[in-house]
C-alpha positions as CSV (number, residue, x, y, z in Angstrom):
1,M,-22.6,-18.4,-12.4
2,R,-21.3,-19.1,-8.9
3,V,-17.7,-19.7,-10.1
4,S,-17.8,-16.4,-12.0
5,G,-18.8,-14.5,-8.8
6,L,-16.2,-16.3,-6.8
7,R,-13.5,-15.4,-9.4
8,K,-14.7,-11.8,-9.3
9,S,-14.4,-11.7,-5.5
10,A,-10.9,-13.3,-5.6
11,L,-9.8,-10.6,-8.1
12,N,-11.2,-7.9,-5.9
13,G,-9.4,-9.4,-2.9
14,V,-6.1,-9.4,-4.8
15,A,-6.6,-5.8,-6.0
16,V,-7.3,-4.7,-2.4
17,F,-4.3,-6.6,-1.2
18,G,-2.1,-5.1,-3.9
19,S,-3.3,-1.6,-3.1
20,A,-2.6,-2.1,0.6
21,I,1.0,-3.2,-0.1
22,H,1.5,-0.2,-2.5
23,F,0.1,2.2,0.1
24,D,2.2,0.7,2.9
25,R,5.4,1.0,0.8
26,A,4.6,4.6,-0.2
27,S,3.8,5.7,3.4
28,Q,7.0,4.0,4.6
29,A,9.1,5.9,2.0
30,F,7.3,9.1,2.9
31,G,8.0,8.6,6.6
32,R,11.6,8.0,5.9
33,R,11.8,11.2,3.9
34,L,10.2,13.2,6.7
35,Q,12.5,11.6,9.2
36,T,15.7,12.4,7.2
37,H,14.4,15.9,6.5
38,S,13.8,16.6,10.2
39,E,17.2,15.3,11.1
40,V,18.9,17.6,8.6
41,V,16.9,20.7,9.7
42,H,17.1,20.1,13.5
43,G,20.5,18.5,13.4
């Protein structure tokens, strides 16, 4: 029973870690898009 709970927490940790990486990549891409857009508009 204890091993099952440990495995579940490990999977939750991996899921949270993966979501954090995905969110970081997405926000970086969004920031770059805003930066290039503002450079084009404001020259």
